[in-house]
N, C-alpha and C positions, 0 to 999 in steps of 0.2 A: 444562502448564506454563508454557509461553512463551505469551504473549498479546501482543496487538497493544498497541504503543508509539504513543503520538498524537506525531506531529513526527519519528519515528524517519527520517532519510535513508535511503534504498534505496541499496545500492552499486551496483546494477547498473539503472539507470531503463529501462523498458522502452521509452518513446520514443525513447531514444537506439538501438535497435535496428531500428527502423525506415528505409526509405528516405526521402530528404529528401522527397519528393511528399507523403508522409502529414504532415508535422510543421506544415503549416499549418491543420488541421482540428480546431477547438476541441473537439469533442465528443470525439475519438479522443484528444487531449491529457488531458482531463479523465477520461475511462474508464482511460486505462491510470495516469493519477497515481491513481487508485482503487485499482487493483489494486496498485500499487507501495507503497502503503500497507499492504495486505494481505499483501504478500510479503516486506517488508521484516525483520518478524521471525525467518521461516523462514531466509532467504537469509544473514542474519548469525549466525543460530544454527548452520547449517551450514558458514559459512566460520570459526566459532571453535569447531568441535565439538572439535577436541582439547585448548583450555583447559576445555571444559564436563567434558569425561572425563576431567581431572587434578584430584584431590581438593583440590590447592592452590590451585586457581584457580578451581573450579565455582562458579556460582551456589549460593545456599542451596536454592533449590528441586532442582537437579541433584543436589546433595550428599546430599539425601534419598535420591533414587534412586539413586546411587551405592551407597549404604549398603545397600540392598535387593540391589544386584546382586553384591555381594561379600559377602552373609550377615552383615553387620555389625548388633549388635543395641545402638546406643547411645541414650542419651535425648533427645529431640527437643528438650528444653529446654536441654540441657548446652552449655557452651562450643562455639563452633564452631571453633575451632582445635584442641581436641581432639577433636571429631569427624573434622576432616579427618585427622589423624595417625591415628586409629583406621581409617578407610578405606585409607590409605596402606600400613600394615601388616599388612592383612586376608590377603594371599595367602601372605605368610612364616606369618603366625600359623597360617593353615589348614594349612600344610604341616608344623607342629609339634604339631598337636593330638593330645591322647593322651598325650604326653610330660611329664616333669615341668618343662623347659624353657617347653614352650606353657601348662601349667596357671599357673606362675609368670608368664609374659607376661600371661594374662587376669585373674589377680588384680592384679597391679600396675596393669593399664590399669583395673579396675574400682574400685580402692581409692585408688589413689595411693602405696601403699606396698610396701616390699619383703618378698614373704610368706618365712617358712619353713616348706620342705615336706619332709617326711620319709617313704618309701616303704616298705613293710614286704617288698617283693620282694628278691631276690637272684641271683648265680648262680655256681655251682661247677663245679670240675672234677677229675674222680676217674679214677684208673687203677683202681681195685676197683670191685666190683659191692657195692650196698647201701650206697653212703655216703648220708648224710643228705642232705635237700634244704635249700637255704639260703632264709632268709624266712619267712613265716609262712604257714599254709595255706589263708589267704581272703587275697586282695590289698586291701590296705588302703592310704589315703594319709591322713597327718595335715598340716594348713594352718593354721601360725599367722600370725596378722595383728595389728601392733600400730595401734591408733587413734592418729591425730594429736590433740595438742591442738586442742580445738576443734572438731573434725570427726568425726562418728559413722560408723560402718559400719552400712550397711543388711544386717543378717545375712540376711533371707529373698531380697534380689535378689542377694546373693554367693553363697550355696546354691544359688540357680538357675543362677547363670553356673557356678560349679564343676562341679555336676551335669550341664552340657553338655559340659563339657572332659573330664572324665574316663572311661576306657571305663566302658561299660555293667556289668561284671563288677566293677568296682573300687568297694569303700566308701571314705567320707571321713568324716574328723572336721574340722571346721571350729572352730578357737579364735580368738576376737578378744579381744585383750590390750589392758586399758586403758593410756592413756600411763605412768602411773606405775608399771607393771611387774608389774600384779595377774595372776590367770589367769582364763578362764572358756571353755566350750566347749561343742559340743554336735555329735553324731553322727548320721549317715545308716544 
């Protein structure tokens, strides 16, 4: 990732670490200068490691590493600021994964629009036996997303994202609504 940068000054020149008796030797000065050129990117990277690990200030190539470290799937050609925001919120999103709030966050992040999510489940409490169970027999979630004018939603990519967010035993229906208010949908 980090490579040699020509002319990059080192923060800690090696020649300054030697006793004064060696400062007059030309070969040693040139040799250590060459080592300084090699070590400067390493030392500067280590000195700036907190900034490299912060998604708000990480260089673009480190941002790609951070995306892998926190298991974020964002398009590499996407806007850098959106990628940085995705990495920043990854841990919180992972904690909410499998919930309707986590699903809404994932869909909102993928499409830029607020989804409408309807679940088939429910809860109930009863003092008597043989009380009917709430919800549907098969867990199901319906996601409705409205396209924004001039911006289409990639159905296959969104279905793949939703498939990774909902629990394995829960089916889903994705409805992508056109900007004018019509309807359209597909089920898994």
